[in-house]
C-alpha positions in Angstrom: 21.0 29.1 -10.5 19.4 30.2 -13.8 15.8 31.3 -14.4 14.8 28.0 -15.9 16.3 26.0 -13.0 14.6 28.3 -10.5 11.2 27.9 -12.1 11.6 24.1 -12.1 12.5 24.1 -8.4 9.6 26.4 -7.6 7.2 24.1 -9.5 8.5 21.0 -7.6 8.2 22.8 -4.3 4.6 23.8 -4.9 3.7 20.3 -6.0 5.3 19.0 -2.8 3.3 21.6 -0.8 0.1 20.4 -2.4 0.9 16.8 -1.5 1.8 17.6 2.1 -1.4 19.7 2.5 -3.5 16.8 1.0 -1.9 14.3 3.4 -2.5 16.6 6.4 -6.1 17.0 5.5 -6.6 13.3 4.7 -5.1 12.3 8.1 -7.3 14.9 9.9 -10.6 14.7 7.9 -10.5 11.5 5.9 -10.7 11.0 2.1 -14.3 12.1 1.6 -14.0 15.4 3.4 -10.7 16.3 1.7 -11.4 18.3 -1.4 -9.4 20.3 -4.0 -10.8 23.5 -2.5 -9.7 22.8 1.0 -6.3 21.6 -0.2 -6.0 24.9 -2.0 -7.1 26.8 1.1 -4.5 24.9 3.2 -1.7 26.2 0.9 -3.3 29.6 0.4 -3.7 29.3 -3.4 -6.7 29.2 -5.7 -8.1 25.7 -6.6 -7.1 26.4 -10.2 -3.4 26.2 -9.4 -3.8 22.6 -8.2 -5.1 21.6 -11.6 -1.8 22.7 -13.2 -0.2 19.8 -11.3 -3.0 17.2 -10.9 -6.0 16.5 -13.0 -8.2 15.5 -10.1 -8.3 14.4 -6.4 -7.8 10.8 -7.4 -4.4 11.6 -8.9 -3.4 13.5 -5.8 -4.3 10.5 -3.6 -2.6 8.1 -6.0 0.7 10.1 -5.4 0.1 9.8 -1.6 -0.6 6.1 -1.8 2.7 5.7 -3.7 4.5 7.3 -0.8 3.1 4.6 1.5 4.2 1.8 -0.8 7.7 3.3 -1.0 7.9 3.2 2.8 6.5 -0.4 3.0 8.9 -1.5 0.2 11.9 0.0 2.1 11.0 -1.9 5.2 10.6 -5.1 3.3 13.7 -4.7 1.2 15.9 -4.8 4.4 14.9 -8.5 4.7 17.0 -9.3 1.6 19.8 -9.9 4.1 17.9 -12.8 5.6 19.3 -15.9 3.8 16.7 -18.5 4.8 13.6 -17.7 2.6 11.1 -19.2 5.0 12.4 -17.0 7.8 12.3 -14.0 5.5 8.7 -14.8 4.4 7.6 -14.9 8.1 9.4 -11.7 8.8 7.8 -10.0 5.8 4.3 -10.8 7.2 5.2 -9.3 10.6 6.6 -6.1 8.9 3.4 -5.9 6.8 1.2 -6.2 9.9 3.2 -3.7 11.9 3.2 -1.2 9.0 -0.6 -1.5 8.6 -1.4 -1.2 12.3 1.0 1.8 12.8 -0.2 3.6 9.7 -3.9 2.8 9.6 -5.0 5.8 7.4 -2.2 5.3 4.9 -3.0 1.5 4.8 -6.6 2.4 4.1 -5.5 4.6 1.2 -3.1 2.0 -0.2 -5.4 -1.0 -0.1 -9.0 -0.1 0.7 -10.0 3.3 -0.6 -10.8 3.1 -4.4 -9.4 6.5 -5.4 -5.8 5.5 -6.2 -7.0 2.6 -8.3 -9.6 4.7 -10.0 -6.7 6.9 -11.2 -4.7 3.9 -12.4 -7.7 2.8 -14.5 -7.7 6.1 -16.3 -4.1 5.7 -17.3 -3.1 4.3 -20.7 -1.4 1.2 -19.5 -3.5 0.7 -16.4 -0.6 -0.7 -14.5 -0.5 -0.7 -10.7 3.3 -0.4 -10.3 3.2 0.2 -6.6 1.2 -3.0 -5.8 3.3 -5.0 -8.3 6.6 -4.0 -6.8 5.5 -5.1 -3.3 3.8 -8.3 -4.6 6.9 -9.2 -6.5 9.0 -9.1 -3.3 6.5 -11.6 -1.8 6.3 -13.7 -4.9 10.1 -13.9 -5.2 10.4 -15.0 -1.6 7.7 -17.7 -2.0 9.5 -18.9 -5.1 12.7 -19.3 -3.1 10.8 -21.2 -0.4 9.5 -23.6 -3.1 13.0 -24.1 -4.5 14.1 -24.9 -0.9 11.5 -27.7 -0.7 8.6 -25.9 0.9 5.0 -25.7 -0.4 5.2 -28.8 -2.6 2.2 -29.2 -4.9 1.3 -25.5 -4.7 1.3 -23.0 -7.5 3.5 -19.9 -7.1 1.1 -17.1 -7.9 -2.0 -18.6 -6.3 -0.1 -19.3 -3.0 1.6 -15.9 -3.0 -1.8 -14.2 -3.4 -3.4 -16.4 -0.7 -0.6 -15.4 1.7 -1.0 -11.7 0.9 -4.8 -11.9 1.1 -4.8 -13.7 4.4 -2.5 -11.2 6.1 -4.2 -8.2 4.4 -7.6 -9.5 5.8 -6.3 -9.6 9.3 -5.0 -6.0 9.1 -8.1 -4.7 7.3 -10.5 -6.2 9.9 -8.5 -4.7 12.7 -8.1 -1.2 11.4 -11.7 -1.0 10.2 -12.7 -2.0 13.8 -14.6 -5.1 12.8 -12.8 -7.2 15.4 -13.7 -4.8 18.2 -17.3 -5.9 18.3 -16.7 -9.6 18.1 -17.4 -11.7 21.2 -13.9 -13.1 21.5 -11.5 -13.2 24.4 -8.4 -11.9 22.7 -9.5 -8.8 20.7 -6.4 -6.8 21.6 -4.0 -9.5 20.4 -6.1 -11.1 17.8 -4.0 -10.1 14.8 -0.7 -11.2 16.4 -2.2 -14.5 17.7 -3.9 -15.2 14.3 -0.7 -14.6 12.5 1.1 -17.1 14.7 -1.6 -19.6 13.9 -1.2 -18.8 10.2 2.6 -19.5 10.4 1.9 -22.9 11.9 -0.3 -23.7 8.9 2.5 -22.4 6.5 5.0 -24.7 8.2 2.8 -27.7 7.4 2.2 -26.8 3.7 
């Protein structure tokens, strides 16, 4: 390996170390208590070295939130083998819910904490590619459902967004512990039971 290749590899390895340290601290302390300084302390470098790779904390957390979307996309993509679009759509919702409830901190970063989107808004094209790729999977499946005779009278994008927003709302209320203080009899299974009710509604659209 030549000198140039070695330097490139070392640079990539240090960037990866920064991201891993940021993720460890985020999962342990939360977003607000994770700073450039304590990320630097975690990898035993000066804070200045981090600014050679990332312009600010928002960019670091944008990279981390992208990792979450890659994992979610991989789980969703497997469903391409499901021929019936309505069955695939229902399974996508279950995978989405499972991912969110198993990865609450990452879900928070992907969909609730503003930092990753604050970074997107500073970019020239202001495109949220991570969100678009996942939404396109949903939208494509909804379109196939429509072509198969489901959802007559509905508009593709509005319906796709409504489905996403509904499932997202269930997950968000659960992971932010809003359902824990409700006076309802099925708190432990409220997301699963609510999703089943939502599927009954979808079948009637």
